[in-house]
C-alpha positions in Angstrom: -88.4 -92.4 -17.3 -91.3 -90.0 -17.1 -89.8 -88.5 -13.9 -86.4 -88.1 -15.6 -88.0 -86.3 -18.6 -89.9 -83.9 -16.2 -86.7 -83.2 -14.3 -84.9 -82.5 -17.6 -87.6 -80.1 -18.8 -87.6 -78.3 -15.5 -83.9 -77.9 -15.5 -84.0 -76.5 -19.1 -86.6 -73.9 -18.2 -84.6 -72.8 -15.1 -81.5 -72.5 -17.2 -83.3 -70.5 -19.9 -84.8 -68.2 -17.3 -81.4 -67.7 -15.6 -79.8 -66.9 -19.0 -82.7 -64.5 -19.8 -82.2 -62.6 -16.5 -78.5 -62.5 -17.0 -78.9 -61.1 -20.6 -81.4 -58.5 -19.3 -79.0 -57.4 -16.6 -76.2 -57.1 -19.2 -78.4 -55.0 -21.5 -79.4 -52.7 -18.7 -75.7 -52.3 -17.7 -74.8 -51.7 -21.4 -77.5 -49.0 -21.8 -76.4 -47.4 -18.5 -72.8 -47.2 -19.7 -73.9 -45.9 -23.1 -75.9 -43.2 -21.5 -73.0 -42.2 -19.2 -70.6 -42.0 -22.2 -73.1 -40.0 -24.3 -73.6 -37.5 -21.5 -69.8 -37.1 -20.9 -68.9 -37.1 -24.5 -67.3 -34.0 -26.0 -67.1 -33.7 -29.8 -63.6 -33.9 -31.1 -62.0 -31.0 -32.9 -62.4 -30.6 -36.7 -60.0 -32.8 -38.6 -59.7 -35.5 -35.9 -60.0 -39.1 -37.1 -62.7 -39.6 -34.4 -65.0 -37.3 -36.3 -65.5 -40.0 -39.0 -66.2 -42.8 -36.5 -69.0 -41.2 -34.6 -72.6 -40.3 -35.4 -74.5 -37.5 -37.2 -74.3 -35.1 -34.3 -70.5 -35.0 -34.5 -70.6 -34.4 -38.2 -73.1 -31.5 -37.6 -70.7 -30.2 -35.0 -67.9 -30.3 -37.5 -69.9 -28.4 -40.1 -70.8 -25.7 -37.5 -67.1 -25.4 -36.6 -66.2 -25.1 -40.3 -68.9 -22.4 -40.9 -67.6 -20.4 -37.9 -64.1 -20.6 -39.3 -65.3 -19.4 -42.7 -67.1 -16.4 -41.2 -64.0 -15.5 -39.1 -61.8 -15.8 -42.1 -64.1 -13.5 -44.1 -64.1 -11.0 -41.3 -60.3 -11.1 -41.1 -60.0 -10.6 -44.8 -62.3 -7.7 -44.8 -60.4 -6.2 -41.9 -57.1 -6.5 -43.8 -58.6 -4.8 -46.8 -59.9 -2.0 -44.8 -56.6 -1.5 -43.1 -54.8 -1.5 -46.5 -57.1 1.4 -47.7 -56.4 3.2 -44.4 -52.8 3.6 -45.5 -54.0 6.0 -48.3 -54.8 9.5 -47.3 -56.0 10.5 -50.8 -59.2 8.5 -51.6 -61.2 9.8 -54.5 -64.7 8.6 -55.2 -66.1 8.1 -58.7 -69.0 6.2 -60.3 -68.7 3.8 -63.3 -70.4 5.3 -66.4 -72.2 3.3 -69.1 -69.6 4.2 -71.7 -66.9 2.5 -69.6 -68.5 -0.9 -69.7 -67.7 -3.5 -72.4 -69.9 -6.2 -73.9 -69.0 -8.5 -71.0 -70.9 -6.0 -68.8 -67.7 -5.1 -66.8 -65.4 -2.1 -67.0 -63.1 -2.3 -70.0 -59.6 -2.8 -68.6 -57.9 0.4 -70.0 -60.4 2.5 -68.0 -58.7 1.6 -64.7 -55.7 3.6 -65.8 -58.0 6.5 -66.5 -59.5 6.2 -63.0 -55.9 6.3 -61.7 -55.2 9.4 -63.8 -58.2 11.2 -62.3 -57.2 10.3 -58.8 -53.5 11.3 -59.3 -54.7 14.7 -60.5 -56.6 15.1 -57.2 -53.4 13.9 -55.4 -51.3 16.7 -56.9 -54.1 19.2 -56.0 -54.2 17.8 -52.4 -50.5 18.4 -51.8 -50.7 21.9 -53.1 -49.1 21.5 -56.5 -51.9 21.2 -59.0 -50.9 19.8 -62.3 -49.5 21.2 -64.6 -49.0 24.7 -63.1 -47.6 23.3 -59.8 -44.8 21.6 -61.8 -44.2 24.2 -64.4 -43.2 26.8 -61.8 -40.1 24.7 -61.2 -39.5 24.1 -65.0 -40.6 20.5 -64.5 -43.0 18.0 -65.9 -43.8 14.3 -65.5 -43.7 11.3 -67.9 -44.8 7.8 -67.2 -42.1 5.2 -67.7 -43.9 2.2 -66.1 -47.5 1.3 -65.5 -48.6 -2.0 -63.9 -52.1 -3.2 -63.1 -53.2 -6.3 -61.3 -56.9 -7.1 -61.7 -58.5 -9.0 -58.8 -62.2 -8.5 -59.5 -64.2 -6.5 -62.1 -66.1 -3.3 -61.6 -69.6 -2.9 -63.2 -71.9 -0.2 -64.4 -73.0 2.3 -61.7 -70.5 0.9 -59.1 -69.2 3.6 -56.8 -65.5 3.2 -56.6 -62.8 4.5 -54.3 -59.5 5.2 -56.0 -56.8 5.6 -53.3 -53.3 6.9 -54.2 -50.1 7.3 -52.3 -46.4 7.9 -53.0 -44.4 4.8 -52.1 -40.9 6.0 -53.1 -39.1 9.1 -54.0 -36.0 8.6 -56.2 -33.5 11.1 -57.5 -35.5 11.7 -60.6 -38.5 9.5 -60.2 -41.7 9.0 -58.1 -43.2 5.5 -57.5 -47.0 5.9 -57.0 -49.3 3.1 -55.8 -53.1 3.0 -56.0 -55.9 0.7 -55.1 -59.3 0.8 -56.8 -61.9 -0.5 -54.4 -65.6 -1.2 -54.0 -67.2 -1.6 -50.6 -63.8 -2.0 -49.0 -62.7 -4.8 -51.3 -59.8 -4.1 -53.7 -60.6 -4.6 -57.4 -57.4 -3.4 -59.0 -53.9 -2.6 -57.7 -51.9 0.0 -59.7 -48.3 0.9 -59.8 -47.1 3.9 -61.8 -43.6 5.2 -62.0 -43.1 8.9 -63.1 -39.8 10.4 -64.1 -39.5 14.2 -63.6 -38.3 15.8 -66.7 -37.5 19.4 -67.8 -40.5 21.2 -69.2 -38.8 22.3 -72.4 -36.5 19.4 -73.5 -38.1 16.5 -71.5 -34.8 15.5 -70.1 -34.6 13.8 -66.6 -34.0 16.2 -63.8 -33.9 15.9 -60.0 -37.2 15.9 -58.2 -37.8 19.5 -57.0 -37.3 19.8 -53.2 -40.6 21.7 -52.9 -42.4 18.6 -54.4 -40.5 16.3 -52.0 -41.4 18.4 -49.0 -45.1 18.6 -50.1 -45.3 14.8 -50.5 -43.7 14.0 -47.2 -45.9 16.6 -45.4 -49.0 15.1 -46.9 -48.4 11.3 -46.7 -49.5 9.2 -43.7 -46.4 7.1 -44.2 -43.1 8.6 -45.2 -42.1 7.4 -48.7 -38.9 5.4 -49.1 
């Protein structure tokens, strides 16, 4: 009986040692496979379901990709804004004065029309028909029939603004003028103003003088409609 017990104990030890060696070999193989997978692993693209199933490194990769996309988007947006301003030949610079700021510490909204009025005066001067003498020589004057402003961001005290103006359309008796008020290349306000050409004495609609049409077409970077 003693010999039987000794044989049983010996067999149990050998079985345990064999199982331990087998487990050790399996662990080594598992670590080897894991190392190979880790070395060959390429992070999935942003938005893939696999991103949520892997570790912190993948999440960091996704964040870096997202940051790059934001930076690229910002650059593209700035480029589009710069290109939009490039369509305007007349770009008049002015600085926001203290009297133009309201209690919210931003430019009071009616002043943007005043900025446009300053720039359109420079536009008439640039095409060689200073207002009002350039119009009165043809017995003509202008009246505003439509003014639309779209505010995108506020201007503040001491900001240096660019007010860009161009003629978008020449009608039989009207002119459609567009303007962008910008700061550092970013548009703050978009302006649309429609003028009707009227007689100087009776303020009755009259055809746009051909000299005015020719001056506008010769000046503009893009031919008005």
